[in-house]
BAVO-397812 format. One record per residue (C-alpha): x, y, z; residue in three letters. Coordinates in nm, 4 decimals, always signed. Layout:
REM BAVO-397812
VOTOR       c1       c2       c3 resn
VOTOR        X        Y        Z  Ala
...
END
This chain:
REM BAVO-397812
VOTOR       c1       c2       c3 resn
VOTOR  +1.5822  -1.0512  -5.0592  Met
VOTOR  +1.2170  -0.9717  -4.8707  Glu
VOTOR  +1.4669  -0.8140  -4.5645  Ile
VOTOR  +1.6499  -0.6298  -4.8003  Phe
VOTOR  +1.3360  -0.4470  -4.9782  Leu
VOTOR  +1.1768  -0.4100  -4.7395  Gln
VOTOR  +1.4774  -0.2430  -4.5481  Cys
VOTOR  +1.5465  -0.0681  -4.8522  Ala
VOTOR  +1.1838  +0.0692  -4.8876  Leu
VOTOR  +1.1514  +0.1861  -4.4878  Ser
VOTOR  +1.1928  +0.5350  -4.4260  Phe
VOTOR  +1.4423  +0.7145  -4.3678  Pro
VOTOR  +1.6605  +0.4344  -4.6044  Thr
VOTOR  +1.3371  +0.5085  -4.9531  Ala
VOTOR  +1.3963  +0.8343  -4.9718  Leu
VOTOR  +1.8567  +0.7788  -4.9984  Phe
VOTOR  +1.6634  +0.4867  -5.2204  Ser
VOTOR  +1.5206  +0.6928  -5.5063  Phe
VOTOR  +1.8040  +0.9349  -5.4763  Leu
VOTOR  +2.0521  +0.6588  -5.5810  Leu
VOTOR  +1.8244  +0.5365  -5.8335  Cys
VOTOR  +1.7709  +0.8325  -5.9767  Val
VOTOR  +2.1791  +0.8500  -5.9479  Ala
VOTOR  +2.2037  +0.5430  -6.1281  Ile
VOTOR  +1.9936  +0.6138  -6.4306  Leu
VOTOR  +2.1216  +0.9753  -6.4757  Tyr
VOTOR  +2.4178  +0.7770  -6.5493  Trp
VOTOR  +2.2994  +0.4899  -6.7899  Cys
VOTOR  +2.1663  +0.8586  -6.9939  Val
VOTOR  +2.4848  +1.0173  -6.9423  Ala
VOTOR  +2.6746  +0.7177  -7.0731  Ala
VOTOR  +2.4375  +0.7075  -7.3814  Leu
VOTOR  +2.5391  +1.0864  -7.4713  Gly
VOTOR  +2.2137  +1.2488  -7.3717  Ile
VOTOR  +2.2976  +1.4080  -7.0465  Leu
VOTOR  +2.6587  +1.5507  -7.0165  Glu
VOTOR  +2.8562  +1.4024  -6.7443  Val
VOTOR  +2.9490  +1.7069  -6.5918  Asp
VOTOR  +2.5811  +1.8930  -6.5905  Leu
VOTOR  +2.5813  +2.0115  -6.3174  Leu
VOTOR  +2.9211  +2.1338  -6.2967  Asp
VOTOR  +2.8530  +2.4465  -6.5724  Ile
VOTOR  +2.8086  +2.7291  -6.2292  Glu
VOTOR  +3.0881  +2.5732  -6.0037  Ala
VOTOR  +3.3542  +2.5092  -6.2431  Asp
VOTOR  +3.4297  +2.9176  -6.2702  Ser
VOTOR  +3.3842  +2.9735  -5.9441  Ala
VOTOR  +3.5373  +2.6890  -5.7207  Leu
VOTOR  +3.8941  +2.7284  -6.0302  Asp
VOTOR  +4.0294  +3.0638  -5.8348  Asn
VOTOR  +3.9980  +3.0149  -5.4440  His
VOTOR  +4.0679  +3.3531  -5.3754  Ala
VOTOR  +3.7060  +3.4091  -5.4971  Leu
VOTOR  +3.5935  +3.2330  -5.1381  Gln
VOTOR  +3.2947  +3.0864  -5.3856  Pro
VOTOR  +2.9470  +3.1254  -5.1767  Glu
VOTOR  +2.6353  +2.9292  -5.2458  Gly
VOTOR  +2.6664  +2.5979  -5.3487  Phe
VOTOR  +3.0327  +2.5639  -5.4928  Ala
VOTOR  +3.1763  +2.7360  -5.1852  Gly
VOTOR  +3.0022  +2.4748  -4.9170  Leu
VOTOR  +3.1274  +2.1595  -5.1699  Leu
VOTOR  +3.4810  +2.3486  -5.1016  Leu
VOTOR  +3.4474  +2.3569  -4.7599  Lys
VOTOR  +3.3671  +2.0214  -4.7885  Leu
VOTOR  +3.6533  +1.9175  -4.9246  Gly
VOTOR  +3.4412  +1.7858  -5.1903  Leu
VOTOR  +3.5817  +1.9715  -5.5433  Asn
VOTOR  +3.7203  +1.9045  -5.7789  Gly
VOTOR  +3.5317  +1.6933  -5.8944  Val
VOTOR  +3.2632  +1.6450  -6.1180  Pro
VOTOR  +2.9183  +1.7522  -5.9006  Val
VOTOR  +2.7139  +1.5093  -6.0426  Thr
VOTOR  +3.0197  +1.2313  -5.9508  Leu
VOTOR  +3.0553  +1.3926  -5.5983  Val
VOTOR  +2.6181  +1.3913  -5.4991  Leu
VOTOR  +2.6209  +1.0135  -5.6697  Thr
VOTOR  +2.8730  +0.9614  -5.3560  Leu
VOTOR  +2.6774  +1.1215  -5.1206  Leu
VOTOR  +2.3360  +0.9676  -5.1518  Phe
VOTOR  +2.5680  +0.6008  -5.2205  Phe
VOTOR  +2.6965  +0.6357  -4.8533  Phe
VOTOR  +2.4444  +0.7762  -4.6768  Ala
VOTOR  +2.1753  +0.4786  -4.8288  Trp
VOTOR  +2.4732  +0.2516  -4.7070  Ser
VOTOR  +2.4705  +0.3881  -4.3198  Val
VOTOR  +2.0653  +0.4491  -4.3401  Ser
VOTOR  +2.0051  +0.0840  -4.4398  Tyr
VOTOR  +2.1733  -0.0635  -4.2188  Phe
VOTOR  +2.0329  +0.1270  -3.8962  Val
VOTOR  +1.7047  +0.0494  -4.0234  Glu
VOTOR  +1.8314  -0.3615  -4.0614  Leu
VOTOR  +1.9681  -0.3287  -3.7042  Leu
VOTOR  +1.8149  -0.1568  -3.5429  Leu
VOTOR  +1.5174  +0.0778  -3.6435  Leu
VOTOR  +1.2716  -0.2496  -3.7645  Arg
VOTOR  +1.3272  -0.3288  -3.3916  Tyr
VOTOR  +1.1791  -0.1118  -3.2550  Leu
VOTOR  +0.7750  -0.0139  -3.2031  Pro
VOTOR  +0.7893  +0.3388  -3.3324  Leu
VOTOR  +0.4882  +0.3978  -3.4449  Gly
VOTOR  +0.4516  +0.7667  -3.5548  Leu
VOTOR  +0.7647  +0.8448  -3.4405  Leu
VOTOR  +0.9904  +0.7047  -3.7088  Arg
VOTOR  +0.9528  +1.0157  -3.9160  Tyr
VOTOR  +1.1014  +1.2559  -3.6515  Pro
VOTOR  +1.3783  +0.9562  -3.5856  Leu
VOTOR  +1.3937  +0.8949  -3.9454  Gly
VOTOR  +1.5001  +1.2688  -4.0188  Leu
VOTOR  +1.7653  +1.2656  -3.7609  Val
VOTOR  +1.8649  +0.9556  -3.9413  Val
VOTOR  +1.8533  +1.0752  -4.2635  Ala
VOTOR  +2.0872  +1.3814  -4.1317  Phe
VOTOR  +2.3241  +1.2104  -4.0060  Ala
VOTOR  +2.3691  +0.9594  -4.2493  Ala
VOTOR  +2.4521  +1.2931  -4.4637  Leu
VOTOR  +2.6565  +1.4434  -4.2311  Leu
VOTOR  +2.8797  +1.0514  -4.1724  Leu
VOTOR  +2.8794  +1.0385  -4.5599  Ala
VOTOR  +3.0679  +1.3778  -4.6497  Val
VOTOR  +3.3729  +1.2664  -4.5205  Pro
VOTOR  +3.3893  +0.9278  -4.6849  Val
VOTOR  +3.3269  +1.0975  -5.0314  Ser
VOTOR  +3.5936  +1.3160  -4.9905  Ala
VOTOR  +3.8832  +1.1203  -4.8953  Ala
VOTOR  +3.7260  +0.8892  -5.2630  Leu
VOTOR  +3.7268  +1.2337  -5.4167  Cys
VOTOR  +4.0738  +1.3452  -5.3424  Arg
VOTOR  +4.2631  +1.1186  -5.5102  Pro
VOTOR  +4.0465  +1.1478  -5.8024  Leu
VOTOR  +4.1455  +1.5503  -5.8361  Arg
VOTOR  +4.4620  +1.4455  -6.0529  Pro
VOTOR  +4.2549  +1.2468  -6.2967  Leu
VOTOR  +4.0320  +1.5593  -6.3566  Phe
VOTOR  +4.3036  +1.8173  -6.3911  Arg
VOTOR  +4.4627  +1.5973  -6.5997  Lys
VOTOR  +4.2218  +1.5287  -6.8101  Leu
VOTOR  +4.0500  +1.9570  -6.7776  Glu
VOTOR  +4.4436  +2.0778  -6.9020  Ala
VOTOR  +4.3985  +1.7801  -7.2090  Ala
VOTOR  +4.0683  +2.0672  -7.2362  Ser
VOTOR  +4.3361  +2.3435  -7.3902  Ser
VOTOR  +4.4637  +2.4414  -7.6961  Asn
VOTOR  +4.7255  +2.2178  -7.7322  Ser
VOTOR  +4.3976  +2.0011  -7.9467  Val
VOTOR  +4.3037  +2.3393  -8.1727  Leu
VOTOR  +4.2565  +2.1560  -8.4863  Gly
VOTOR  +4.1954  +1.8573  -8.4160  Gln
VOTOR  +3.9053  +1.6125  -8.5274  Thr
VOTOR  +3.6058  +1.4904  -8.3081  Ala
VOTOR  +3.3064  +1.2427  -8.3153  Val
VOTOR  +3.0001  +1.4120  -8.1732  Val
VOTOR  +2.8667  +1.1499  -7.8631  Arg
VOTOR  +2.5315  +1.3484  -7.7457  Ser
VOTOR  +2.2227  +1.3757  -7.9355  Gly
VOTOR  +2.3036  +1.6716  -8.0187  Arg
VOTOR  +2.5420  +2.0044  -8.0215  Val
VOTOR  +2.3787  +2.3652  -7.9164  Thr
VOTOR  +2.5327  +2.6056  -7.7147  Leu
VOTOR  +2.4947  +2.5276  -7.4128  Ser
VOTOR  +2.5037  +2.1365  -7.5035  His
VOTOR  +2.6839  +1.9091  -7.6144  Gly
VOTOR  +2.9579  +1.6177  -7.6296  Glu
VOTOR  +3.2688  +1.4633  -7.8393  Ala
VOTOR  +3.5235  +1.1985  -7.8364  Val
VOTOR  +3.8893  +1.3115  -7.9115  Leu
VOTOR  +4.0485  +0.9895  -7.9758  Glu
VOTOR  +4.4181  +1.0043  -7.8595  Asn
VOTOR  +4.5419  +0.6073  -7.8774  Gly
VOTOR  +4.4262  +0.5011  -7.5704  Gly
VOTOR  +4.0515  +0.5446  -7.4331  Ala
VOTOR  +3.9501  +0.9035  -7.5660  Gly
VOTOR  +3.8760  +1.1978  -7.4315  Leu
VOTOR  +3.5170  +1.3049  -7.3696  Ile
VOTOR  +3.4717  +1.7184  -7.4544  Leu
VOTOR  +3.2347  +1.9332  -7.4194  Arg
VOTOR  +3.1439  +2.0871  -7.8138  Val
VOTOR  +2.9582  +2.3746  -7.8493  Arg
VOTOR  +2.7970  +2.4663  -8.2347  Ala
VOTOR  +2.4520  +2.6801  -8.3066  Asp
VOTOR  +2.1820  +2.4106  -8.3096  Glu
VOTOR  +2.0845  +2.4742  -8.6805  Ala
VOTOR  +2.4171  +2.3751  -8.7782  Arg
VOTOR  +2.2683  +1.9873  -8.6777  Gly
VOTOR  +2.4857  +1.8119  -8.5648  Phe
VOTOR  +2.4483  +1.4642  -8.4589  Lys
VOTOR  +2.5897  +1.1215  -8.3380  Arg
VOTOR  +2.8289  +1.0184  -8.5077  Gly
VOTOR  +2.9378  +1.3694  -8.7045  Asp
VOTOR  +3.2966  +1.4179  -8.7066  Arg
VOTOR  +3.3792  +1.7697  -8.6545  Val
VOTOR  +3.6905  +2.0048  -8.5585  Val
VOTOR  +3.7493  +2.1968  -8.2218  Leu
VOTOR  +3.7829  +2.5507  -8.3644  Leu
VOTOR  +3.8568  +2.7165  -8.0222  Glu
VOTOR  +3.8370  +2.6841  -7.6986  Tyr
VOTOR  +3.5407  +2.8840  -7.4621  Leu
VOTOR  +3.7573  +2.8817  -7.1048  Glu
VOTOR  +3.4037  +3.0021  -6.9128  Ala
VOTOR  +3.2530  +2.6925  -7.0838  Glu
VOTOR  +3.5235  +2.4334  -7.0323  His
VOTOR  +3.4004  +2.3091  -7.4353  Ala
VOTOR  +3.5109  +2.4003  -7.7775  Tyr
VOTOR  +3.2972  +2.5491  -8.0430  Arg
VOTOR  +3.2811  +2.3927  -8.3359  Val
VOTOR  +3.2467  +2.3382  -8.6881  Ile
VOTOR  +3.2302  +2.0965  -8.9933  Thr
VOTOR  +3.5793  +1.9274  -9.1176  Glu
VOTOR  +3.5103  +2.0736  -9.4472  Asp
VOTOR  +3.4293  +2.4919  -9.3384  Glu
VOTOR  +3.7656  +2.4064  -9.1932  Phe
VOTOR  +3.9324  +2.3040  -9.4678  Lys
VOTOR  +3.8577  +2.6031  -9.6876  Gly
VOTOR  +3.5753  +2.4445  -9.8416  Phe
END
């Protein structure tokens, strides 16, 4: 355990240790419904959905590296994990035996960059078989479920944030939902999927009474 902590907290592994801890914390918070699983995908989704647009910036980079088609948060978690693994074993098997002194920092930056480069093809290989699954889930998020009742799983629902679970006979579908915050939707409330907001890949929701016309 002592050797593990020493390597995990040594530069450059410590950089990825921190990022990986942030990613794990994020997934724990997302599991509670406080944050959306695809929190970072809002801008990338619309660009990546149409390859003919040849998106630039971060979305374009993901497409070129073969990391598109799955939530950005999952992509970053995979990159952090594999980069951490590479830098950890470089530290364990090599760097800790060398009298580097101040050279550890410039060399560590080179190792960190190389670790990220090596993490990209491995992460892309894992993303490839996951794309059909996320396409299937996205296909379910369509007009076919309009009028159905879902249960809010996030702490609140606003015009920019919110998630609800739609029971489908299995584990349930987690959908993005949107509503005016003044409506006061909270975790556990039952809402009806009224309109599919294609640009946001989300649903506008109302109460069951409103949907029934009460």
